[in-house]
Legacy VTK file of the C-alpha trace (Angstrom):
# vtk DataFile Version 3.0
C-alpha trace
ASCII
DATASET POLYDATA
POINTS 494 float
-0.002 0.009 -0.011
2.910 2.333 0.609
3.924 2.163 -3.080
0.525 3.236 -4.313
0.759 6.980 -3.448
4.295 7.261 -4.869
3.236 5.542 -8.136
0.096 7.630 -8.417
1.974 10.881 -7.836
4.416 10.013 -10.529
1.557 9.208 -12.946
-0.226 12.356 -12.019
2.806 14.612 -12.507
3.925 12.847 -15.650
0.475 13.074 -17.146
-0.232 15.381 -20.059
-1.928 18.725 -19.783
-4.613 19.223 -22.365
-5.641 22.599 -23.669
-3.577 25.380 -25.232
-0.357 26.519 -23.619
-0.251 30.235 -22.946
1.441 32.616 -25.324
1.473 36.360 -24.878
-0.570 38.002 -27.687
0.836 41.084 -29.500
-0.153 44.536 -28.314
-0.047 47.867 -30.106
3.080 49.826 -29.296
4.515 52.610 -31.561
8.161 53.351 -31.763
7.880 56.673 -29.917
5.309 59.091 -28.342
4.007 61.516 -30.908
3.664 64.392 -28.404
7.453 64.279 -27.564
8.317 65.342 -31.102
9.808 68.796 -31.017
9.474 69.172 -27.248
11.966 68.392 -24.450
10.789 68.494 -20.861
12.428 71.526 -19.074
12.819 69.827 -15.720
13.374 66.031 -16.105
13.811 64.094 -12.956
14.788 60.514 -13.369
16.696 60.284 -10.101
13.663 60.154 -7.837
12.654 57.051 -5.917
10.710 54.891 -8.363
8.433 53.710 -5.497
7.851 56.928 -3.653
7.329 58.838 -6.920
5.722 61.844 -5.113
9.139 62.816 -3.663
9.863 64.363 -7.024
7.804 67.397 -5.909
10.051 67.863 -2.788
7.087 68.694 -0.506
7.437 67.200 3.047
3.693 67.581 3.731
2.794 65.720 0.526
5.343 63.005 1.439
3.762 62.484 4.845
0.279 62.178 3.487
1.194 59.814 0.633
2.900 57.440 3.082
-0.436 57.030 4.848
-2.187 55.667 1.759
-0.575 52.221 1.846
-1.061 51.929 5.534
-4.568 53.354 6.102
-6.488 53.741 2.841
-9.507 51.417 3.080
-9.738 50.814 -0.661
-6.196 49.631 -0.681
-6.886 47.403 2.336
-9.896 45.867 0.435
-7.654 44.970 -2.562
-5.005 43.535 -0.157
-7.613 41.206 1.322
-8.713 40.163 -2.253
-5.072 39.266 -2.970
-4.865 37.104 0.112
-8.117 35.396 -0.852
-6.700 34.715 -4.335
-3.571 33.125 -2.754
-5.811 30.959 -0.637
-7.680 29.772 -3.724
-4.389 28.590 -5.152
-3.742 26.458 -2.167
-7.313 25.162 -2.301
-6.862 24.176 -5.960
-3.538 22.457 -5.382
-4.985 20.338 -2.627
-6.736 18.375 -5.352
-3.305 17.150 -6.603
-2.920 15.083 -3.344
-4.649 12.058 -1.929
-7.361 12.259 0.679
-6.434 10.201 3.752
-8.941 9.253 6.356
-8.806 7.406 9.658
-11.824 5.630 11.135
-12.278 3.882 14.513
-15.483 2.007 15.560
-16.949 -0.247 18.159
-20.218 -2.184 17.777
-22.428 -4.784 19.513
-24.979 -6.842 17.621
-27.896 -9.015 18.669
-30.469 -11.427 17.254
-33.914 -12.859 17.946
-34.859 -13.545 21.575
-35.954 -16.930 23.290
-38.965 -17.745 25.475
-36.675 -17.716 28.520
-35.720 -14.136 28.021
-36.586 -12.123 31.012
-36.572 -8.718 29.387
-35.020 -6.459 26.698
-31.360 -6.246 25.894
-29.886 -3.371 23.901
-27.652 -3.431 20.861
-25.454 -0.327 20.481
-23.358 0.887 17.575
-20.919 3.686 17.240
-22.614 4.876 14.119
-26.253 4.812 15.213
-28.394 4.044 18.238
-30.344 0.752 17.531
-32.505 -1.098 20.061
-33.849 -4.649 19.627
-34.821 -7.583 21.841
-32.693 -10.702 21.906
-29.307 -11.977 22.762
-26.285 -9.761 22.228
-22.729 -10.566 21.366
-19.569 -9.019 22.718
-18.274 -5.778 21.376
-16.282 -5.700 18.153
-13.606 -3.083 17.383
-12.157 -1.808 14.161
-9.508 0.688 13.155
-8.844 1.460 9.501
-7.268 4.049 7.283
-8.282 4.881 3.770
-6.637 6.705 0.834
-8.415 7.949 -2.266
-6.843 9.767 -5.031
-8.172 11.312 -8.207
-5.250 11.301 -10.580
-4.659 14.457 -12.587
-3.689 12.542 -15.676
-4.991 15.073 -18.228
-3.968 18.180 -16.323
-7.406 19.466 -15.336
-6.198 20.289 -11.783
-2.930 21.630 -12.991
-4.640 23.883 -15.410
-6.900 25.075 -12.580
-3.837 25.778 -10.457
-2.283 27.595 -13.375
-5.424 29.694 -13.704
-5.639 30.478 -9.971
-1.992 31.405 -9.837
-2.622 33.880 -12.701
-5.691 35.070 -10.878
-3.540 35.741 -7.754
-1.198 37.843 -9.892
-4.166 39.740 -11.335
-5.123 40.529 -7.717
-1.616 41.617 -6.937
-1.603 43.900 -9.946
-5.027 45.255 -8.946
-3.684 46.019 -5.530
-0.780 47.896 -7.008
-3.152 49.831 -9.322
-5.335 50.718 -6.384
-2.378 52.090 -4.494
-1.270 54.093 -7.548
-4.751 55.428 -8.139
-5.189 56.470 -4.513
-1.773 58.101 -4.437
-2.362 60.065 -7.703
-5.760 61.094 -6.449
-4.297 62.343 -3.236
-1.620 64.276 -5.122
-4.202 65.796 -7.369
-6.312 66.891 -4.400
-3.278 68.190 -2.602
-2.216 70.462 -5.496
-5.848 71.658 -5.916
-5.822 72.547 -2.177
-2.513 74.389 -2.607
-4.089 76.168 -5.633
-6.874 77.440 -3.370
-4.207 78.567 -0.862
-2.514 80.524 -3.618
-5.750 82.001 -4.854
-6.568 83.172 -1.326
-3.182 84.721 -1.054
-3.639 86.395 -4.380
-7.078 87.786 -3.434
-5.641 89.091 -0.059
-2.902 90.907 -1.968
-5.526 92.249 -4.319
-7.748 93.484 -1.561
-4.824 95.252 -0.064
-4.134 96.941 -3.355
-7.811 97.844 -3.760
-7.901 99.226 -0.263
-4.999 101.546 -1.073
-6.819 102.549 -4.330
-9.900 103.321 -2.266
-7.841 105.509 0.052
-6.476 107.406 -3.002
-9.966 108.027 -4.418
-11.124 109.197 -0.897
-8.139 111.575 -0.779
-8.943 112.795 -4.337
-12.552 113.296 -3.404
-11.675 115.164 -0.175
-9.355 117.418 -2.321
-12.250 118.139 -4.628
-10.569 116.716 -7.762
-12.814 113.602 -8.040
-16.459 112.752 -7.602
-18.107 110.579 -5.014
-18.829 108.049 -7.746
-15.186 107.153 -7.851
-15.199 106.462 -4.083
-18.336 104.324 -4.355
-16.913 102.420 -7.302
-13.654 101.702 -5.451
-15.651 100.500 -2.451
-17.785 98.130 -4.530
-14.687 96.678 -6.170
-13.062 96.125 -2.815
-16.136 94.537 -1.289
-16.689 92.221 -4.251
-13.023 90.927 -3.946
-13.383 90.379 -0.232
-16.500 88.331 -0.839
-14.612 86.294 -3.360
-11.898 85.733 -0.823
-14.408 84.328 1.703
-15.719 81.868 -0.933
-12.331 80.343 -1.571
-12.610 78.388 1.725
-15.459 76.330 0.450
-13.394 74.398 -2.081
-10.339 74.243 0.106
-12.156 72.476 2.921
-13.606 69.973 0.454
-10.160 69.055 -0.834
-8.867 68.740 2.756
-11.751 66.398 3.565
-11.014 64.298 0.442
-7.337 64.014 1.422
-8.309 62.840 4.933
-10.554 60.145 3.475
-7.711 58.983 1.186
-5.365 58.656 4.186
-7.970 56.574 6.059
-8.858 59.335 8.513
-12.080 61.140 9.408
-12.026 64.799 8.164
-12.048 66.030 11.718
-8.683 64.320 12.260
-6.744 66.208 9.601
-5.876 69.812 9.260
-3.393 71.047 6.607
-1.812 74.421 7.147
-1.899 76.866 4.172
1.234 76.892 2.013
2.149 78.236 -1.422
1.587 76.250 -4.668
4.724 74.710 -6.048
6.432 76.913 -8.624
8.360 74.077 -10.220
6.699 71.458 -12.474
8.910 68.368 -12.602
8.430 66.054 -15.648
9.587 62.527 -15.717
11.041 61.040 -18.960
8.288 58.837 -20.477
10.712 56.425 -22.089
9.552 54.232 -24.965
5.861 53.192 -25.558
6.783 49.593 -25.351
8.011 50.162 -21.763
4.443 50.746 -20.715
3.771 47.116 -21.061
5.975 46.518 -18.008
5.375 49.708 -16.112
1.646 49.816 -15.595
-0.117 47.498 -13.089
-3.444 47.654 -15.006
-1.739 46.355 -18.171
-0.073 43.558 -15.993
-3.457 42.718 -14.627
-5.016 42.497 -18.102
-2.061 40.339 -19.291
-2.323 37.924 -16.302
-6.143 37.630 -16.842
-5.372 36.335 -20.339
-3.343 33.403 -18.909
-6.026 32.870 -16.269
-8.692 32.394 -18.961
-6.313 30.490 -21.268
-5.754 27.895 -18.560
-9.476 27.523 -18.040
-9.806 26.282 -21.595
-7.634 23.355 -20.630
-9.904 22.651 -17.521
-12.840 22.428 -19.843
-11.036 20.287 -22.462
-10.046 17.812 -19.741
-13.790 17.114 -19.216
-13.628 15.087 -22.449
-11.345 12.531 -20.876
-12.063 9.826 -18.221
-11.609 10.551 -14.582
-9.087 7.991 -13.031
-8.926 7.419 -9.320
-7.216 4.980 -6.919
-8.329 3.937 -3.509
-6.956 1.745 -0.713
-8.046 0.720 2.746
-6.135 -1.038 5.470
-6.751 -1.701 9.148
-7.745 -4.105 11.842
-11.242 -5.558 12.862
-11.936 -8.011 15.573
-12.465 -8.676 19.305
-11.356 -8.419 22.010
-9.657 -5.036 22.080
-6.462 -6.404 23.569
-5.962 -8.624 20.471
-7.203 -6.170 17.895
-3.761 -5.379 16.329
-2.896 -8.967 15.255
-2.210 -10.528 11.871
-5.460 -12.444 11.956
-7.524 -9.241 12.338
-5.931 -7.434 9.524
-8.166 -6.183 6.690
-7.200 -4.378 3.491
-8.419 -3.470 0.022
-7.101 -1.875 -3.207
-9.073 -0.468 -6.029
-8.918 1.631 -9.173
-11.747 3.236 -11.155
-12.298 5.187 -14.304
-15.426 7.045 -15.265
-16.299 8.730 -18.551
-19.349 10.696 -19.684
-20.483 9.182 -22.990
-23.227 11.749 -23.765
-23.817 15.169 -22.317
-26.053 16.802 -24.979
-23.201 19.044 -26.219
-22.480 20.518 -22.710
-18.802 19.915 -22.829
-18.387 21.402 -26.239
-20.334 24.465 -25.214
-18.223 24.893 -22.070
-15.068 24.765 -24.194
-16.480 27.220 -26.645
-17.453 29.609 -23.805
-13.963 29.322 -22.269
-12.371 30.191 -25.654
-14.698 33.145 -26.037
-13.881 34.363 -22.622
-10.196 34.152 -23.377
-10.742 36.107 -26.662
-12.559 38.740 -24.656
-9.563 38.991 -22.213
-7.263 39.525 -25.240
-9.442 42.364 -26.483
-9.427 43.871 -22.991
-5.630 43.596 -22.789
-5.153 45.358 -26.124
-7.637 48.051 -25.197
-5.922 48.594 -21.921
-2.656 49.146 -23.777
-4.272 51.628 -26.080
-5.872 53.557 -23.294
-2.453 53.681 -21.556
-0.883 55.114 -24.705
-3.637 57.676 -24.946
-3.238 58.694 -21.340
0.523 59.219 -21.776
0.047 61.220 -24.993
-2.643 63.337 -23.369
-0.470 64.166 -20.389
2.515 64.999 -22.625
0.483 67.260 -24.896
-1.053 68.978 -21.874
2.438 69.603 -20.378
3.850 70.935 -23.624
0.889 73.270 -24.376
0.513 74.457 -20.765
4.199 75.244 -20.630
3.789 77.506 -23.634
0.585 79.053 -22.149
2.351 79.728 -18.845
5.101 81.656 -20.613
2.581 83.654 -22.548
0.444 84.296 -19.545
3.445 85.545 -17.494
3.948 88.196 -20.166
0.316 89.145 -20.050
0.420 89.566 -16.227
3.458 91.784 -16.483
1.803 93.919 -19.065
-1.451 94.104 -17.070
0.539 95.142 -13.900
2.232 98.002 -15.939
-1.042 99.086 -17.319
-2.527 99.457 -13.829
0.409 101.592 -12.747
0.246 103.830 -15.875
-3.551 104.236 -15.584
-3.418 105.113 -11.884
-0.769 107.789 -12.638
-2.932 109.329 -15.406
-5.889 109.265 -13.020
-3.967 111.097 -10.378
-2.838 113.562 -13.031
-6.513 114.167 -13.786
-6.257 112.993 -17.427
-8.220 109.670 -17.124
-11.406 108.645 -15.288
-11.338 106.178 -12.468
-13.283 103.696 -14.611
-10.086 103.186 -16.548
-8.257 102.256 -13.414
-11.093 99.824 -12.479
-10.875 98.199 -15.882
-7.133 97.703 -15.695
-7.272 96.420 -12.187
-9.973 93.814 -13.082
-7.876 92.768 -16.108
-4.789 92.325 -13.904
-6.696 90.143 -11.360
-8.147 88.029 -14.223
-4.723 87.508 -15.803
-3.222 86.563 -12.452
-5.990 84.071 -11.802
-5.459 82.602 -15.242
-1.754 82.230 -14.579
-2.472 80.546 -11.314
-4.901 78.142 -12.949
-2.303 77.306 -15.692
0.223 76.525 -12.996
-2.245 74.376 -11.194
-3.083 72.507 -14.440
0.620 71.911 -15.151
1.069 70.227 -11.772
-1.988 68.086 -12.314
-0.674 67.121 -15.718
2.603 66.180 -14.181
0.837 63.926 -11.736
-1.297 62.475 -14.559
1.838 61.649 -16.561
3.393 59.843 -13.657
0.234 57.857 -13.033
-0.001 57.056 -16.794
3.609 55.822 -16.666
2.827 53.504 -13.789
4.216 55.577 -10.902
7.498 53.759 -10.965
6.011 50.269 -10.701
7.286 47.522 -12.932
6.470 43.881 -13.666
9.399 42.905 -11.371
7.177 43.736 -8.443
4.519 41.239 -9.575
4.783 38.028 -7.473
5.750 35.016 -9.517
4.451 31.490 -9.090
6.836 30.595 -6.244
5.940 33.866 -4.436
2.265 33.130 -4.665
2.841 29.672 -3.220
5.405 30.521 -0.599
2.763 30.442 2.174
2.507 26.658 1.446
6.217 25.597 1.360
5.503 21.897 1.897
3.677 21.617 -1.460
5.664 20.615 -4.610
LINES 1 495
494 0 1 2 3 4 5 6 7 8 9 10 11 12 13 14 15 16 17 18 19 20 21 22 23 24 25 26 27 28 29 30 31 32 33 34 35 36 37 38 39 40 41 42 43 44 45 46 47 48 49 50 51 52 53 54 55 56 57 58 59 60 61 62 63 64 65 66 67 68 69 70 71 72 73 74 75 76 77 78 79 80 81 82 83 84 85 86 87 88 89 90 91 92 93 94 95 96 97 98 99 100 101 102 103 104 105 106 107 108 109 110 111 112 113 114 115 116 117 118 119 120 121 122 123 124 125 126 127 128 129 130 131 132 133 134 135 136 137 138 139 140 141 142 143 144 145 146 147 148 149 150 151 152 153 154 155 156 157 158 159 160 161 162 163 164 165 166 167 168 169 170 171 172 173 174 175 176 177 178 179 180 181 182 183 184 185 186 187 188 189 190 191 192 193 194 195 196 197 198 199 200 201 202 203 204 205 206 207 208 209 210 211 212 213 214 215 216 217 218 219 220 221 222 223 224 225 226 227 228 229 230 231 232 233 234 235 236 237 238 239 240 241 242 243 244 245 246 247 248 249 250 251 252 253 254 255 256 257 258 259 260 261 262 263 264 265 266 267 268 269 270 271 272 273 274 275 276 277 278 279 280 281 282 283 284 285 286 287 288 289 290 291 292 293 294 295 296 297 298 299 300 301 302 303 304 305 306 307 308 309 310 311 312 313 314 315 316 317 318 319 320 321 322 323 324 325 326 327 328 329 330 331 332 333 334 335 336 337 338 339 340 341 342 343 344 345 346 347 348 349 350 351 352 353 354 355 356 357 358 359 360 361 362 363 364 365 366 367 368 369 370 371 372 373 374 375 376 377 378 379 380 381 382 383 384 385 386 387 388 389 390 391 392 393 394 395 396 397 398 399 400 401 402 403 404 405 406 407 408 409 410 411 412 413 414 415 416 417 418 419 420 421 422 423 424 425 426 427 428 429 430 431 432 433 434 435 436 437 438 439 440 441 442 443 444 445 446 447 448 449 450 451 452 453 454 455 456 457 458 459 460 461 462 463 464 465 466 467 468 469 470 471 472 473 474 475 476 477 478 479 480 481 482 483 484 485 486 487 488 489 490 491 492 493
C-alpha cells in the first residue's frame, strides 16, 4: 500500500496537460510618443525614488500624506484582502493534486432474535447509530482502519486550474498595485488643488490690499475736490466684491482637505493642513519608450495575467472530455477483544482503481469549451484596449504639459503687461487726465490675468501627476509576485 501513493503521484505529474499553452498576444506599441516630437521637458527628474514617486515634488507635507495611503487607505486594504483570498484559492486548488487520507475507529455490538426464557429487553449499540432490539447480544467488536483515495490528474485538469488560480492571484496583486497608484495620484491631485486654493486666497488678499489703497487714493482725491463721490463708491464696490470672493475660496479648500483625509484613512475632523504656497516648479519624468508601458503599468499587467488565467481555464474544460481516473486503498484491523485487535489475523485491506467517462452530455462539454475560448478572446481584447488607453493617457499628459508650458510663458507676459497698465492708468488718473473707470478696468484685467496664470500653473502640476500615473508611478512587472511567491505560504507543497 505504501507504493501506491508514490506511483500515483508519478503518474499524475507525468500526465499530459490538455488545452492550449499560454502565449502572450501582440499589443499595439508605436516606436515613440508623438507628443514628444519637437519638445523636451524642461525639468526632467529621473533620479527620484521609483516607488515613492511623489518625492519628485520635494514637498514634506505631501510626502507624509502619501505614506499614509498604503497603511490606512481602506480601498487599498480591500484589494489587499482580495489578494490574500486569491492566494488561498491557489492552495485550495492545489489540494486536489494530493490524496485524501482518512482514519476511522469504530466499536459495535450486535444482537439477534430472543428466546422464551428471556426475562426482558437487551440493547444493541453501535458507534454509528443508536439501535435497540430484543434478543441476545454478542460481545463488542472493534475496528481501526485508514483509507486513501486519489483522483489522478492524468489530463492536467487540476494543474490547469492551479495555473489559472496562480494567474488570478497575480491579477489581484496587480489590482492592488493599481489601487495604491490610483489613490496616491488622487491624493496628489487633491493636494495640488488645495494648494491652488491657498495660492488663490493669497492672491485675493494681496489684491484686496491693493484695492484698499486705491480706495484711500480716491477718498483723498474726493476730499481734495478733484474727483467725484462716484469714484469712491466704485472703489468701495470693487473692494467689497473681492473680499466676498476671498471668503468663498474656503469652500473648495475644505472639500479638498476632507477628500485628502478620506484617502489617508482618517475622518475629516482628524486632519488639518496648514496653508502653504503652490509649487512653482513642475517636474516632468522622462516617459521612455511606448513599449516600456507594457512593463510599467499595473493595470496592463493585470490584463495580461487575466489572459493566462482564462487560457488555462480552456484546458480545464477540455479535460472534461477525458475519463476521470482514481485510486483507492483501505487498510486496518477489525476484531475482538480489544487487547488482541492489532494482530495479523484481524488485519483487513483493499485496493481499487476506477475510471469514469461521460458518454453523452447533450453538447454541454463542447459548449463549455467554446465559452472558455470566447472568454479568453474577450480578455485578449481587454488587454489590447488597456494598452491603447495607456498610450492615450501618456500622449494626453505629454501634450497637456507641452501646451501648458507655452501658455504659462505667454500668460506671464500678459500679467506683467497688465501690472504695468494698472500703474500707468493710476498715474494718469492722479494727473486728472483719465477717469477712475479706466483704473477699475485695468485692475480687473490684472486680477483676471493673475487668476489665469495661477490656473495654468495648477493645471501643469496636475498634468505632471497624470503623466506619472499614466507611466505606472515607478511600478514594474518585477514587483509582480511570480508562481513561487504566490505559493510561498505553502512551502511543503511541490
